[in-house]
C-alpha positions in Angstrom: 0.1 0.1 0.2 1.5 3.0 -0.8 2.0 6.0 1.9 -0.3 9.6 1.3 2.1 11.9 0.8 2.1 14.6 3.3 0.1 17.5 3.3 2.6 19.8 5.6 5.0 21.6 3.8 8.8 21.9 4.4 10.4 24.9 5.9 13.5 25.2 4.6 14.7 27.4 7.6 13.9 24.3 9.4 17.8 23.3 9.2 19.5 26.6 10.1 17.1 26.7 12.8 18.3 23.1 14.0 21.8 24.1 14.0 21.4 27.4 16.1 19.9 25.7 18.5 22.4 22.5 18.3 25.1 25.9 18.8 23.2 27.1 21.8 22.3 23.9 24.0 26.2 23.0 23.1 27.1 25.6 24.9 24.9 25.3 27.8 26.7 21.5 28.1 30.1 23.0 27.8 29.8 25.9 30.6 28.2 23.7 33.3 31.2 20.6 32.6 33.5 23.2 32.8 32.2 26.1 35.2 33.6 28.9 32.3 30.5 30.4 32.3 27.8 30.8 34.3 24.1 28.8 34.1 20.9 30.7 35.0 17.7 28.8 34.5 15.3 31.0 33.6 11.7 31.1 33.4 10.3 31.4 29.9 9.0 34.9 30.5 12.0 36.0 32.7 14.5 38.5 32.7 16.8 36.9 30.2 18.2 40.2 29.1 19.3 40.9 32.7 21.0 37.4 33.0 22.6 37.5 29.7 23.6 41.1 30.4 26.0 39.7 33.5 27.0 37.0 31.4 24.8 34.3 32.3 23.9 31.5 29.7 20.5 31.3 30.0 18.6 28.0 30.4 14.4 27.6 29.8 13.4 24.5 31.7 9.9 25.2 29.7 11.8 24.4 26.6 13.1 21.0 28.0 9.1 20.6 28.8 8.0 21.3 25.1 10.7 18.9 24.2 9.7 16.7 26.2 5.9 16.6 24.9 6.8 16.6 21.4 9.4 13.6 21.9 6.2 11.8 23.3 8.5 10.8 26.7 6.2 13.0 28.9 3.9 10.2 29.5 6.3 7.6 30.5 8.0 10.4 32.9 5.2 11.8 34.5 4.6 8.9 37.0 8.0 9.3 38.5 7.4 12.9 39.3 3.6 11.4 40.9 5.7 8.5 43.0 7.7 11.4 44.8 4.3 13.5 45.5 3.9 15.7 42.6 -0.2 15.6 41.7 -0.8 14.4 38.3 -3.1 17.6 38.2 -0.8 20.2 38.2 1.3 21.2 35.1 2.8 18.5 33.1 5.8 20.6 32.1 7.0 20.6 35.2 5.9 16.9 36.4 7.5 15.2 32.5 10.2 17.8 33.6 11.0 16.3 37.2 10.2 12.7 36.2 13.1 13.3 33.3 15.3 14.5 36.3 15.1 11.6 38.2 15.3 9.3 35.8 18.4 10.2 34.1 16.4 10.6 30.7 16.4 13.8 28.5 15.4 14.0 24.8 18.7 16.4 24.7 20.8 13.4 24.9 19.5 12.0 21.4 19.2 15.7 20.3 22.3 17.2 21.3 24.5 14.4 22.4 24.2 16.1 26.5 24.5 13.7 29.1 22.0 15.6 30.9 20.7 19.2 31.4 22.9 21.4 32.8 23.8 22.1 36.2 22.9 25.6 37.3 24.4 28.4 39.3 21.1 29.8 39.9 17.5 30.1 39.8 15.5 32.7 38.3 12.0 32.9 38.1 8.7 35.1 37.2 4.9 34.3 38.3 3.5 36.0 34.9 2.8 32.6 33.5 1.5 30.6 36.6 2.5 29.7 40.5 3.8 26.9 39.0 7.3 27.9 37.6 8.0 28.8 41.5 7.2 25.6 42.9 9.0 23.7 40.0 12.0 25.9 40.3 11.9 25.1 44.0 12.5 21.5 43.8 15.6 22.5 41.6 16.5 24.5 44.4 16.7 21.7 46.8 18.5 18.8 44.7 21.4 21.6 43.3 21.4 23.8 46.4 21.8 26.6 44.5 20.2 30.5 44.8 16.7 30.8 43.8 14.9 34.3 43.1 12.4 35.3 41.3 9.6 38.1 40.5 6.3 38.3 42.1 3.8 39.4 39.4 0.1 40.0 39.7 -2.5 38.6 37.7 -5.8 39.9 36.2 -4.0 42.6 35.0 -6.5 45.2 32.8 -4.2 48.3 33.0 -0.6 48.8 33.5 -0.9 51.4 36.6 2.3 53.3 37.6 1.9 51.9 40.8 2.4 48.0 38.8 4.8 48.9 36.7 6.9 50.8 39.7 6.9 47.7 41.8 7.4 45.2 39.4 10.7 47.4 38.1 11.9 47.4 41.7 11.4 43.8 41.9 14.0 43.8 38.7 16.2 46.0 40.1 16.6 44.3 43.4 17.6 40.9 41.6 20.7 43.0 40.6 22.6 42.4 43.6 22.1 39.2 44.4 22.8 38.0 40.5 26.1 40.5 40.7 27.2 38.3 43.7 26.6 34.6 41.3 28.4 36.1 37.8 31.2 38.1 40.0 30.7 40.9 38.3 29.1 44.3 38.2 26.2 44.8 35.6 27.0 47.2 33.4 24.0 49.2 31.9 25.0 49.8 28.7 25.7 46.1 28.0 22.4 45.3 29.5 20.7 48.4 27.4 22.6 46.6 24.1 20.9 43.1 25.1 17.4 44.4 25.6 17.9 46.3 21.9 19.0 42.7 20.3 15.7 41.4 22.1 13.6 44.1 20.7 14.7 43.2 16.9 14.4 40.0 17.6 10.6 40.6 19.1 9.9 43.1 16.1 11.1 40.1 13.5 9.4 37.1 15.1 6.1 39.7 15.1 6.7 40.4 11.4 7.0 36.6 10.8 3.3 36.0 12.5 2.1 38.7 10.8 3.0 37.3 7.5 0.1 35.0 8.1 -2.4 37.6 7.3 -2.4 36.8 3.7 -4.0 34.8 2.2 -3.1 32.1 1.7 -1.1 31.9 4.9 2.7 31.6 4.3 2.8 29.6 7.6 0.8 27.8 9.9 0.2 27.5 13.6 2.1 24.8 13.7 5.5 26.0 12.2 5.2 28.7 14.7 5.0 26.8 17.2 8.5 24.9 16.2 9.9 28.2 14.8 9.6 30.3 17.9 12.5 28.3 19.4 14.9 31.1 19.0 12.9 33.5 20.3 12.0 31.7 23.4 15.6 30.7 24.4 18.0 33.3 22.4 16.5 36.8 22.8 19.1 39.2 23.2 21.8 37.0 21.1 22.0 38.3 17.9 22.1 35.0 16.6 18.3 35.1 16.6 18.2 38.2 14.4 20.1 36.5 12.0 17.9 33.4 12.1 14.9 35.1 11.4 16.0 37.7 9.1 16.1 34.2 7.1 12.8 32.8 8.2 11.2 36.4 7.0 13.1 35.7 3.4 11.6 32.6 3.0 8.2 33.4 3.9 8.1 36.5 2.0 9.2 34.4 -1.2 6.6 32.2 -0.8 3.7 35.2 -0.6 5.2 36.7 -3.8 4.9 33.0 -5.4 1.9 32.8 -3.8 2.5 29.5 -2.3 0.4 28.8 0.7 1.3 26.6 3.7 -1.5 24.6 3.3 -2.8 24.1 -0.6 -6.3 25.1 -1.3 -6.5 27.7 1.6 -10.1 27.8 2.5 -11.2 28.3 6.4 -8.2 30.3 8.4 -8.8 29.2 12.4 -7.4 30.4 15.4 -5.8 28.5 18.4 -6.1 29.6 21.7 -4.4 27.8 24.5 -1.4 25.7 24.4 -0.2 23.2 21.6 -0.9 19.3 22.1 2.9 19.1 21.8 2.7 15.5 21.0 0.5 15.7 18.2 1.9 18.5 16.4 2.2 16.8 13.0 -1.1 14.6 13.2 -3.2 17.8 14.2 -1.3 20.1 11.4 -2.3 17.0 8.6 -5.4 16.9 9.9 -6.6 20.6 9.5 -4.4 20.4 5.9 -6.2 17.7 4.6 -9.5 19.9 4.9 -8.3 22.8 3.4 -7.9 24.7 6.9 -5.0 26.7 7.9 -4.7 27.6 11.7 -3.0 31.0 11.2 -2.4 32.4 14.5 -2.5 31.9 17.9 -2.3 33.3 21.3 0.5 31.1 22.4 3.1 31.8 19.4 2.3 35.5 20.2 3.6 35.1 23.7 7.3 36.0 22.6 6.4 39.7 21.7 8.1 42.1 23.9 7.4 45.6 22.3 8.2 47.2 25.2 11.6 46.0 25.6 12.5 49.5 23.8 11.7 51.8 26.7 14.5 53.9 27.7 14.9 52.9 31.4 16.0 48.9 31.1 14.4 48.2 34.1 10.7 49.4 33.5 11.3 48.0 29.8 11.5 44.6 31.6 8.6 45.3 33.9 6.2 46.1 31.3 7.2 44.0 28.8 6.8 40.9 31.0 3.3 42.1 32.8 1.8 42.9 29.0 1.3 39.0 28.4 -2.1 37.7 27.5 -1.7 35.3 30.5 -1.6 38.2 32.8 -4.5 39.7 31.7 -8.1 41.0 32.6 -10.7 39.1 30.9 -11.9 42.6 29.6 -8.2 42.9 28.0 -8.2 38.9 26.7 -11.6 39.3 24.8 -10.6 42.6 23.3 -7.7 41.0 22.0 -9.3 38.4 20.7 -11.5 40.3 18.7 -8.5 42.2 17.4 -6.7 39.2 16.3 -9.7 38.1 14.2 -10.7 40.6 12.4 -6.7 40.9 11.4 -6.4 37.4 10.6 -9.7 36.4 9.1 -10.5 33.9 11.2 -13.4 32.0 10.2 -13.7 29.9 13.5 -11.6 29.0 17.0 -9.6 26.5 18.2 -10.1 26.3 22.5 -7.7 24.1 23.7 -9.0 23.0 27.3 -5.1 21.6 29.0 -6.2 19.8 31.7 -2.7 20.1 33.8 -2.6 24.4 32.3 -5.9 26.2 33.7 -3.6 29.2 33.4 -3.4 29.3 29.1 -6.9 27.1 28.7 -9.2 30.8 28.2 -12.5 28.9 27.6 -13.7 28.0 31.1 -15.4 31.5 32.4 -17.2 32.2 29.2 -14.7 33.6 27.2 -15.6 31.4 23.8 -19.4 32.5 24.2 -19.0 36.4 24.6 -16.4 36.5 21.7 -19.2 33.9 19.7 -21.6 36.9 20.6 -19.9 39.6 19.8 -18.4 38.5 16.6 -20.7 35.9 15.2 -17.5 33.2 15.2 -18.2 29.8 15.9 -15.9 27.5 18.3 -15.1 24.3 19.4 -13.2 23.1 22.2 -10.6 20.3 22.6 -10.0 18.3 25.5 -6.5 17.7 26.3 -2.9 18.5 27.8 -0.1 20.3 26.5 2.2 16.8 27.4 0.0 14.4 28.8 -1.2 12.5 26.1 -3.2 10.3 28.4 -5.5 13.2 28.6 -6.1 14.0 25.1 -8.4 11.6 22.1 -7.1 12.1 19.0 -10.4 10.7 17.3 -12.3 13.0 19.8 -10.6 15.9 18.4 -10.6 15.4 14.9 -14.7 14.5 15.4 -15.4 18.0 16.8 -12.8 19.8 14.6 -14.5 18.3 11.1 -18.0 19.1 12.8 -16.9 23.3 12.5 -15.6 22.3 9.5 -19.2 21.7 8.6 -20.6 23.9 10.4 -18.7 26.8 8.8 -19.0 24.8 4.6 -23.1 24.9 5.1 -22.6 28.6 5.7 
């Protein structure tokens, strides 16, 4: 029986991206082994610019969590964390990562030849995404006996008031003395500004990548975005990330010029709200493409756009940039944001992923889908699943729900 050809169009820039990510992990591995550079662990939307400006190499456990999900190792590792007292109901990034550490089993070995994740010299968090990141890092603080410091960000923020910004800027400044002591150097404000300027340029380029999907047909999908956001996540503040996005943008703009869409015969345009189902990226991409449907935009991929990093005061810039996030904001703000995205990308329908272990990134639970449907007339479907724990996801059920939404749209 001949194999059905894939509906997914490969992006050529994936090769250079993998090479860049390989360089990044090799540098971390060598630093951890030789001690020639200090390693800071940072939450994915934490003060990476401050750490880089002090000479730290920066490792992001959430990126490792995504690798555990996409490699489908997570379901075997989560029970290991459950066995030492971590609930199966909490973040499956956390439990799969802790299980990976306890099992001494990481996808970094196969992908980059690393025996383990790099040992940290300091753990730096920001609770802007959720409380779990603080408890996640607390596990490693006990294991490695290294300092754990961080930022406490308020939730359900409507407007970024001077009081909120002032408090958060102060918290960022308060990190400096402890980080200087660990780094063995004083913070150079000019270097911090240069690092933030690089991050800002990366942000503008990543935003450009995502906004290219406003074109019809879109040159990329949400599923492409989850892969190509890698440098914006782990290498912002490093000029190599900027160089990579120059390459990617050129390829996508060429697709647009030639009228080439990521999905052949694109007929429907969808928005993905919530986390990816990491272990089913390819299957989900194939399902959508098979119905001539393109998921052109998402909240998730836009989470690494930090335009306030251009602020003249670097500490206020970080405070603002890392509190602008969708996940931090009020229900009113979230609805307004999604309404603008629906209009900008000419969205036909919305897919809400209700991720069992990630309530902070599941925005279908408090009436938002119905309010948005009533405001704009955009139909939606809720897919139950999880970011990493595939035991909580039914591919058949998800496909049935999606196909029902496609049929509804085709009948209109």
